[in-house]
C-alpha positions in Angstrom: -20.8 18.8 -15.2 -17.1 18.2 -15.1 -15.7 14.7 -15.2 -14.8 13.3 -11.9 -11.3 11.9 -11.4 -11.1 8.1 -11.0 -9.7 6.7 -7.9 -7.4 3.7 -8.3 -9.4 0.7 -7.1 -6.3 -1.2 -6.0 -5.3 1.7 -3.7 -8.8 2.6 -2.6 -9.2 -0.5 -0.4 -8.9 0.6 3.3 -6.1 -1.8 4.2 -4.2 -1.4 1.0 -4.3 2.4 1.4 -3.1 2.0 5.0 -0.2 -0.2 3.9 0.9 2.1 1.2 0.7 5.1 3.6 3.1 3.2 5.9 5.4 2.0 3.2 5.8 5.5 1.6 7.8 6.7 4.7 10.1 3.7 5.2 12.6 1.9 3.0 11.1 -1.5 3.7 8.9 -3.1 6.3 8.4 -6.7 7.4 5.0 -8.4 7.4 4.7 -8.5 11.2 5.3 -4.8 11.6 2.7 -4.0 8.9 0.2 -6.4 10.5 0.7 -4.8 13.9 0.5 -1.2 12.6 -2.7 -1.9 10.7 -4.3 -4.2 13.2 -5.0 -6.7 10.4 -5.1 -10.5 10.5 -2.3 -12.5 8.8 -4.8 -13.8 6.2 -6.3 -10.5 5.3 -3.0 -8.7 5.2 -1.5 -11.5 3.0 -4.3 -11.3 0.6 -4.1 -7.5 0.3 -0.3 -7.5 -0.1 -0.7 -10.0 -3.0 -3.1 -7.5 -4.7 -0.5 -4.8 -4.3 2.2 -7.0 -5.6 0.2 -8.1 -8.6 -0.4 -4.4 -9.4 3.4 -3.8 -9.2 2.9 -1.3 -6.3 5.0 -3.3 -3.8 7.9 -5.7 -4.1 8.3 -8.6 -1.7 11.5 -10.4 -0.5 11.7 -13.4 1.7 14.8 -14.1 3.8 15.8 -15.6 7.1 16.7 -13.6 10.2 18.7 -16.2 12.0 16.6 -19.3 11.6 13.3 -17.5 11.4 11.7 -16.7 8.0 11.0 -13.0 7.4 8.9 -11.4 4.6 9.9 -7.8 3.7 8.0 -5.4 1.5 9.0 -2.1 -0.1 7.1 0.3 -2.3 8.1 0.3 -5.9 8.5 3.5 -8.0 5.2 2.5 -9.8 3.6 2.3 -6.4 4.8 5.7 -5.4 3.6 7.2 -8.6 0.2 5.5 -8.2 -0.2 6.8 -4.6 0.7 10.4 -5.7 -1.9 10.2 -8.5 -4.5 8.7 -6.0 -3.9 11.5 -3.5 -4.1 14.2 -6.3 -7.4 12.7 -7.5 -8.7 12.7 -3.9 -7.8 16.3 -3.5 -9.5 17.2 -6.8 -12.7 15.3 -5.7 -12.8 17.2 -2.4 -12.0 20.5 -4.0 -12.2 23.4 -1.6 -13.6 21.2 1.2 -10.2 20.8 2.7 
């Protein structure tokens, strides 16, 4: 039996995969936009973003928009590479089913 490709456990989480799927098509996104697009809670999104940061898949920047704090995220080159590898592994797992 052929060896099955391994799916990156950091990306494989539903919310983390959704966030990376959103970030891949934009230069950067703020926390509120990501929360609204994913339908997540602040706490859950914050925890998942921390996991992506720790893996080096996203970078975070805090700034002020006027007097209001804003947290921005962008996908790193390592994150893009990991997402491409994840999608390739998924295609390999599904084989001709697609």
